[in-house]
N, CA, C and O atoms as a MOPAC input file, in Angstrom:
PM7 MOZYME 1SCF
protein

 N     30.59200 1   -42.83200 1  -149.21600 1
 C     31.18200 1   -41.64100 1  -148.62800 1
 C     30.41600 1   -40.42000 1  -149.12300 1
 O     29.97200 1   -40.38500 1  -150.27100 1
 N     30.26600 1   -39.43900 1  -148.27600 1
 C     29.54500 1   -38.21800 1  -148.59500 1
 C     30.42700 1   -37.28300 1  -149.41000 1
 O     31.60700 1   -37.10000 1  -149.11000 1
 N     29.83500 1   -36.69300 1  -150.44500 1
 C     30.56000 1   -35.69300 1  -151.22900 1
 C     30.64600 1   -34.39200 1  -150.43900 1
 O     29.67000 1   -33.95700 1  -149.82600 1
 N     31.81200 1   -33.78800 1  -150.46200 1
 C     32.02200 1   -32.50700 1  -149.79200 1
 C     32.41100 1   -31.49400 1  -150.85000 1
 O     33.41800 1   -31.65300 1  -151.54000 1
 N     31.59500 1   -30.44000 1  -150.97200 1
 C     31.87900 1   -29.37200 1  -151.92500 1
 C     32.73600 1   -28.30700 1  -151.24900 1
 O     32.64400 1   -28.11600 1  -150.03700 1
 N     33.56200 1   -27.61800 1  -152.02000 1
 C     34.36300 1   -26.53800 1  -151.42200 1
 C     33.46900 1   -25.42600 1  -150.86100 1
 O     32.33200 1   -25.24200 1  -151.29400 1
 N     34.00800 1   -24.70100 1  -149.90000 1
 C     33.30700 1   -23.52600 1  -149.39200 1
 C     33.18500 1   -22.49800 1  -150.50300 1
 O     34.06100 1   -22.38500 1  -151.35900 1
 N     32.09300 1   -21.75200 1  -150.48000 1
 C     31.90100 1   -20.68700 1  -151.45100 1
 C     32.53800 1   -19.40400 1  -150.93000 1
 O     32.83500 1   -19.28200 1  -149.74200 1
 N     32.74000 1   -18.46000 1  -151.82500 1
 C     33.44700 1   -17.21900 1  -151.47300 1
 C     32.80800 1   -16.47600 1  -150.29900 1
 O     33.51800 1   -15.86000 1  -149.50300 1
 N     31.48000 1   -16.52400 1  -150.18000 1
 C     30.80500 1   -15.77200 1  -149.10900 1
 C     30.53900 1   -16.61800 1  -147.86100 1
 O     29.92600 1   -16.13000 1  -146.91200 1
 N     30.98800 1   -17.87200 1  -147.84700 1
 C     30.81900 1   -18.72200 1  -146.66600 1
 C     31.79200 1   -18.30100 1  -145.56700 1
 O     32.91300 1   -17.88000 1  -145.85300 1
 N     31.35700 1   -18.41600 1  -144.30500 1
 C     32.30900 1   -18.16700 1  -143.20900 1
 C     33.36200 1   -19.26400 1  -143.19900 1
 O     33.11800 1   -20.34700 1  -143.73200 1
 N     34.49100 1   -19.02300 1  -142.62800 1
 C     35.56100 1   -20.03000 1  -142.53700 1
 C     35.58400 1   -20.70500 1  -141.17100 1
 O     36.11400 1   -21.80500 1  -141.01600 1
 N     35.00300 1   -20.03300 1  -140.18900 1
 C     34.87000 1   -20.63900 1  -138.86800 1
 C     33.62300 1   -20.08600 1  -138.20000 1
 O     33.20200 1   -18.95800 1  -138.45800 1
 N     33.04000 1   -20.91300 1  -137.33100 1
 C     31.81500 1   -20.55200 1  -136.62600 1
 C     31.92300 1   -21.06200 1  -135.19800 1
 O     31.98800 1   -22.27000 1  -134.97200 1
 N     31.94300 1   -20.16100 1  -134.24500 1
 C     31.92500 1   -20.55300 1  -132.84000 1
 C     33.00700 1   -21.53200 1  -132.42700 1
 O     32.75400 1   -22.42300 1  -131.61700 1
 N     34.20600 1   -21.38500 1  -132.96700 1
 C     35.29700 1   -22.27500 1  -132.61700 1
 C     35.39800 1   -23.51900 1  -133.48400 1
 O     36.27400 1   -24.35600 1  -133.26300 1
 N     34.51300 1   -23.65500 1  -134.46800 1
 C     34.54500 1   -24.77200 1  -135.40400 1
 C     35.09700 1   -24.27100 1  -136.73600 1
 O     34.64100 1   -23.24900 1  -137.24800 1
 N     36.06900 1   -24.97600 1  -137.29900 1
 C     36.62700 1   -24.63400 1  -138.61300 1
 C     35.81100 1   -25.33800 1  -139.68200 1
 O     35.67000 1   -26.56100 1  -139.65600 1
 N     35.27300 1   -24.56900 1  -140.62400 1
 C     34.47400 1   -25.16200 1  -141.69100 1
 C     35.39200 1   -25.77100 1  -142.74400 1
 O     36.35000 1   -25.14000 1  -143.19100 1
 N     35.08400 1   -27.00800 1  -143.13400 1
 C     35.90900 1   -27.73700 1  -144.08800 1
 C     35.31000 1   -27.76100 1  -145.48700 1
 O     36.04300 1   -27.86600 1  -146.47000 1
 N     33.99300 1   -27.66400 1  -145.58900 1
 C     33.32600 1   -27.70700 1  -146.88300 1
 C     31.82100 1   -27.80400 1  -146.70400 1
 O     31.31500 1   -27.84900 1  -145.58300 1
 N     31.10900 1   -27.83600 1  -147.83300 1
 C     29.65300 1   -27.94100 1  -147.82200 1
 C     29.23900 1   -29.39300 1  -148.05300 1
 O     29.72700 1   -30.05600 1  -148.96800 1
 N     28.32800 1   -29.87100 1  -147.20400 1
 C     27.81100 1   -31.22200 1  -147.36300 1
 C     26.57000 1   -31.24000 1  -148.25200 1
 O     26.42200 1   -32.10900 1  -149.11100 1
 N     25.69100 1   -30.28200 1  -148.03600 1
 C     24.44800 1   -30.20800 1  -148.81100 1
 C     23.78100 1   -28.86300 1  -148.56500 1
 O     24.18800 1   -28.08900 1  -147.69900 1
 N     22.75200 1   -28.61400 1  -149.34900 1
 C     21.92500 1   -27.41200 1  -149.18900 1
 C     20.53700 1   -27.89100 1  -148.80400 1
 O     19.81700 1   -28.43100 1  -149.64300 1
 N     20.14800 1   -27.70300 1  -147.54500 1
 C     18.81200 1   -28.04500 1  -147.09000 1
 C     17.90000 1   -26.85700 1  -147.33600 1
 O     18.37200 1   -25.77200 1  -147.67600 1
 N     16.59900 1   -27.04900 1  -147.16900 1
 C     15.63600 1   -25.96200 1  -147.33100 1
 C     15.98500 1   -24.73600 1  -146.51600 1
 O     15.97100 1   -23.62500 1  -147.04600 1
 N     16.30400 1   -24.91100 1  -145.21700 1
 C     16.61600 1   -23.74600 1  -144.39300 1
 C     17.96300 1   -23.10000 1  -144.68900 1
 O     18.17300 1   -21.94200 1  -144.33000 1
 N     18.88600 1   -23.82000 1  -145.33700 1
 C     20.20300 1   -23.25900 1  -145.61700 1
 C     21.25100 1   -24.33400 1  -145.79600 1
 O     20.93300 1   -25.52300 1  -145.76800 1
 N     22.50600 1   -23.93000 1  -145.98200 1
 C     23.57000 1   -24.90500 1  -146.21000 1
 C     23.94300 1   -25.67600 1  -144.93500 1
 O     23.76400 1   -25.19900 1  -143.81500 1
 N     24.46700 1   -26.87900 1  -145.15500 1
 C     24.98500 1   -27.70000 1  -144.06600 1
 C     26.46200 1   -27.92200 1  -144.35200 1
 O     26.83500 1   -28.40400 1  -145.42200 1
 N     27.29500 1   -27.56400 1  -143.38700 1
 C     28.74600 1   -27.62800 1  -143.54200 1
 C     29.33600 1   -28.78700 1  -142.75700 1
 O     28.77700 1   -29.20500 1  -141.74200 1
 N     30.45800 1   -29.30200 1  -143.22300 1
 C     31.28700 1   -30.19500 1  -142.43300 1
 C     32.29100 1   -29.30100 1  -141.71900 1
 O     32.91000 1   -28.43600 1  -142.33900 1
 N     32.45100 1   -29.51200 1  -140.40900 1
 C     33.35400 1   -28.67300 1  -139.62100 1
 C     34.15600 1   -29.54700 1  -138.67300 1
 O     33.82600 1   -30.71100 1  -138.44400 1
 N     35.20900 1   -28.96800 1  -138.13100 1
 C     36.07200 1   -29.67100 1  -137.16300 1
 C     36.22400 1   -28.78400 1  -135.93400 1
 O     36.42200 1   -27.57300 1  -136.03900 1
 N     36.12500 1   -29.42400 1  -134.75600 1
 C     36.31500 1   -28.65200 1  -133.53000 1
 C     37.79800 1   -28.63900 1  -133.14300 1
 O     38.62900 1   -29.22700 1  -133.83400 1
 N     38.11600 1   -27.97600 1  -132.05600 1
 C     39.51300 1   -27.81100 1  -131.63100 1
 C     40.17700 1   -29.13600 1  -131.26700 1
 O     41.40400 1   -29.21900 1  -131.22700 1
 N     39.38100 1   -30.17500 1  -131.00000 1
 C     39.92100 1   -31.48000 1  -130.62500 1
 C     40.00000 1   -32.44700 1  -131.81000 1
 O     40.42000 1   -33.59400 1  -131.65700 1
 N     39.59100 1   -31.97100 1  -132.99700 1
 C     39.65800 1   -32.79300 1  -134.19800 1
 C     38.39200 1   -33.55600 1  -134.53700 1
 O     38.35000 1   -34.26000 1  -135.54500 1
 N     37.35800 1   -33.43100 1  -133.71500 1
 C     36.09300 1   -34.11300 1  -134.00000 1
 C     35.37500 1   -33.40600 1  -135.14500 1
 O     35.32000 1   -32.17700 1  -135.18900 1
 N     34.83000 1   -34.18600 1  -136.06500 1
 C     34.08600 1   -33.61500 1  -137.18200 1
 C     32.60500 1   -33.57400 1  -136.83800 1
 O     32.05600 1   -34.51500 1  -136.26300 1
 N     31.97100 1   -32.46600 1  -137.20000 1
 C     30.55300 1   -32.24300 1  -136.91700 1
 C     29.89900 1   -31.61600 1  -138.14400 1
 O     30.57800 1   -31.10000 1  -139.03200 1
 N     28.57200 1   -31.67100 1  -138.17700 1
 C     27.80600 1   -30.94800 1  -139.18900 1
 C     27.29800 1   -29.66100 1  -138.56000 1
 O     26.86900 1   -29.64800 1  -137.40700 1
 N     27.35100 1   -28.58500 1  -139.32400 1
 C     26.79600 1   -27.30800 1  -138.87700 1
 C     25.78200 1   -26.85600 1  -139.91100 1
 O     26.11900 1   -26.65000 1  -141.07700 1
 N     24.53700 1   -26.70100 1  -139.47600 1
 C     23.48300 1   -26.16800 1  -140.34700 1
 C     23.46600 1   -24.66000 1  -140.16800 1
 O     23.47400 1   -24.15700 1  -139.04400 1
 N     23.44200 1   -23.94600 1  -141.27700 1
 C     23.47700 1   -22.48600 1  -141.25200 1
 C     22.18400 1   -21.97400 1  -141.86400 1
 O     22.11700 1   -21.80200 1  -143.08100 1
 N     21.15200 1   -21.72300 1  -141.06000 1
 C     19.86000 1   -21.31400 1  -141.61900 1
 C     19.91300 1   -19.92100 1  -142.24800 1
 O     20.58600 1   -19.01700 1  -141.75400 1
 N     19.18400 1   -19.78100 1  -143.34600 1
 C     19.04400 1   -18.46500 1  -143.96300 1
 C     18.22600 1   -17.58400 1  -143.03500 1
 O     17.32600 1   -18.06900 1  -142.35000 1
 N     18.52700 1   -16.31400 1  -143.00900 1
 C     17.77200 1   -15.38100 1  -142.17400 1
 C     18.28600 1   -15.39600 1  -140.74800 1
 O     18.36600 1   -16.45100 1  -140.11800 1
 N     18.62900 1   -14.23700 1  -140.24900 1
 C     19.14900 1   -14.19400 1  -138.89500 1
 C     18.60300 1   -13.02000 1  -138.11200 1
 O     19.26700 1   -12.49100 1  -137.22100 1
 N     17.37900 1   -12.61300 1  -138.45000 1
 C     16.78500 1   -11.51500 1  -137.71000 1
 C     15.27500 1   -11.56600 1  -137.78100 1
 O     14.72800 1   -12.32700 1  -138.57800 1
 N     14.58400 1   -10.78000 1  -136.97300 1
 C     13.12300 1   -10.76800 1  -136.99500 1
 C     12.59700 1   -10.46200 1  -138.39500 1
 O     13.12300 1    -9.60300 1  -139.10300 1
 N     11.55700 1   -11.17800 1  -138.76800 1
 C     10.94200 1   -10.93700 1  -140.06400 1
 C     11.57500 1   -11.72400 1  -141.19700 1
 O     10.98600 1   -11.81600 1  -142.27400 1
 N     12.74900 1   -12.29300 1  -140.99200 1
 C     13.36200 1   -13.05600 1  -142.07700 1
 C     13.66000 1   -14.48900 1  -141.64300 1
 O     14.55700 1   -15.12600 1  -142.19600 1
 N     12.92900 1   -15.00000 1  -140.67200 1
 C     13.09600 1   -16.38300 1  -140.25000 1
 C     13.93500 1   -16.55600 1  -139.00100 1
 O     13.98500 1   -17.65600 1  -138.44900 1
 N     14.59700 1   -15.50600 1  -138.53800 1
 C     15.47000 1   -15.62600 1  -137.38100 1
 C     14.75100 1   -16.04700 1  -136.11500 1
 O     15.27600 1   -16.84300 1  -135.33700 1
 N     13.54500 1   -15.51500 1  -135.90000 1
 C     12.78200 1   -15.88900 1  -134.70400 1
 C     12.42600 1   -17.36700 1  -134.73400 1
 O     12.52400 1   -18.05300 1  -133.71700 1
 N     12.01300 1   -17.85800 1  -135.89500 1
 C     11.65600 1   -19.26600 1  -136.03700 1
 C     12.87600 1   -20.14800 1  -135.79800 1
 O     12.79600 1   -21.16200 1  -135.10400 1
 N     13.99400 1   -19.75600 1  -136.37300 1
 C     15.22800 1   -20.53000 1  -136.20800 1
 C     15.60100 1   -20.59800 1  -134.73400 1
 O     15.97900 1   -21.66000 1  -134.23800 1
 N     15.50000 1   -19.48500 1  -134.03800 1
 C     15.84500 1   -19.45600 1  -132.61800 1
 C     14.95500 1   -20.39000 1  -131.80400 1
 O     15.43800 1   -21.08000 1  -130.90600 1
 N     13.65800 1   -20.41600 1  -132.11200 1
 C     12.73400 1   -21.30900 1  -131.40100 1
 C     13.06400 1   -22.77900 1  -131.67600 1
 O     13.08300 1   -23.59800 1  -130.75700 1
 N     13.32100 1   -23.10400 1  -132.92900 1
 C     13.62200 1   -24.48800 1  -133.29800 1
 C     14.91900 1   -24.94500 1  -132.64600 1
 O     14.97900 1   -26.04100 1  -132.08900 1
 N     15.94700 1   -24.12300 1  -132.70800 1
 C     17.23400 1   -24.48900 1  -132.10000 1
 C     17.06900 1   -24.66100 1  -130.58900 1
 O     17.62100 1   -25.59800 1  -130.01400 1
 N     16.32700 1   -23.78000 1  -129.95000 1
 C     16.09100 1   -23.89900 1  -128.51800 1
 C     15.39800 1   -25.20100 1  -128.16300 1
 O     15.75700 1   -25.84900 1  -127.18000 1
 N     14.40800 1   -25.58800 1  -128.95400 1
 C     13.68500 1   -26.83700 1  -128.70200 1
 C     14.59700 1   -28.04400 1  -128.92900 1
 O     14.59300 1   -28.98000 1  -128.12900 1
 N     15.37000 1   -28.03100 1  -129.99900 1
 C     16.25200 1   -29.16000 1  -130.30300 1
 C     17.36800 1   -29.31300 1  -129.28400 1
 O     17.78000 1   -30.43200 1  -128.97500 1
 N     17.85600 1   -28.20600 1  -128.76300 1
 C     18.96800 1   -28.25900 1  -127.81100 1
 C     18.59500 1   -29.01300 1  -126.54300 1
 O     19.46900 1   -29.56100 1  -125.87100 1
 N     17.30900 1   -29.04800 1  -126.20900 1
 C     16.86700 1   -29.73100 1  -125.00100 1
 C     16.58400 1   -31.21500 1  -125.18400 1
 O     16.33500 1   -31.91600 1  -124.20200 1
 N     16.61600 1   -31.71100 1  -126.42000 1
 C     16.31200 1   -33.11600 1  -126.68300 1
 C     17.53400 1   -34.00000 1  -126.51600 1
 O     18.64600 1   -33.60900 1  -126.87200 1
 N     17.32700 1   -35.19500 1  -125.97300 1
 C     18.40900 1   -36.16500 1  -125.82800 1
 C     17.87800 1   -37.52700 1  -126.24500 1
 O     16.88300 1   -37.99900 1  -125.69400 1
 N     18.52000 1   -38.15200 1  -127.19600 1
 C     18.19300 1   -39.50900 1  -127.63100 1
 C     19.37600 1   -40.06000 1  -128.41600 1
 O     20.08300 1   -39.29600 1  -129.07200 1
 N     19.60200 1   -41.35800 1  -128.36300 1
 C     20.74500 1   -41.94000 1  -129.09300 1
 C     20.71300 1   -41.67000 1  -130.60200 1
 O     21.75900 1   -41.61500 1  -131.24800 1
 N     19.51900 1   -41.50300 1  -131.15300 1
 C     19.39400 1   -41.31400 1  -132.60000 1
 C     19.46800 1   -39.85700 1  -133.04400 1
 O     19.39500 1   -39.57300 1  -134.23900 1
 N     19.61300 1   -38.93000 1  -132.09500 1
 C     19.64700 1   -37.50100 1  -132.42100 1
 C     21.05900 1   -36.93400 1  -132.23500 1
 O     21.76600 1   -37.27000 1  -131.28600 1
 N     21.43600 1   -36.07400 1  -133.16400 1
 C     22.70400 1   -35.35900 1  -133.01200 1
 C     22.55900 1   -34.31600 1  -131.91700 1
 O     21.47300 1   -33.76900 1  -131.72700 1
 N     23.61400 1   -34.03900 1  -131.20900 1
 C     23.60000 1   -33.00700 1  -130.18200 1
 C     23.58000 1   -31.64000 1  -130.84800 1
 O     24.32500 1   -31.39600 1  -131.79700 1
 N     22.74000 1   -30.76300 1  -130.35900 1
 C     22.64500 1   -29.40200 1  -130.87900 1
 C     23.41300 1   -28.48400 1  -129.94500 1
 O     23.15100 1   -28.43900 1  -128.74300 1
 N     24.37900 1   -27.74100 1  -130.51800 1
 C     25.15900 1   -26.80600 1  -129.70200 1
 C     25.00400 1   -25.40800 1  -130.24400 1
 O     25.58200 1   -24.46700 1  -129.69900 1

């Protein structure tokens, strides 16, 4: 079973209709959260550091755009 750490004081509590339940890990780009949608499904949400030009935001936007178009049984859906 995966260890889930509590949310930190500066973490959001919800993102785009998903309720954050805790932290799963800290990846290079940023933290990965365990979240639940309105129907009770659990998902992972990666929260990349930097959200504007010059601080990685442009790169994040390009990567997310590319991933959102991919479909394969072994890949998680990007929303």
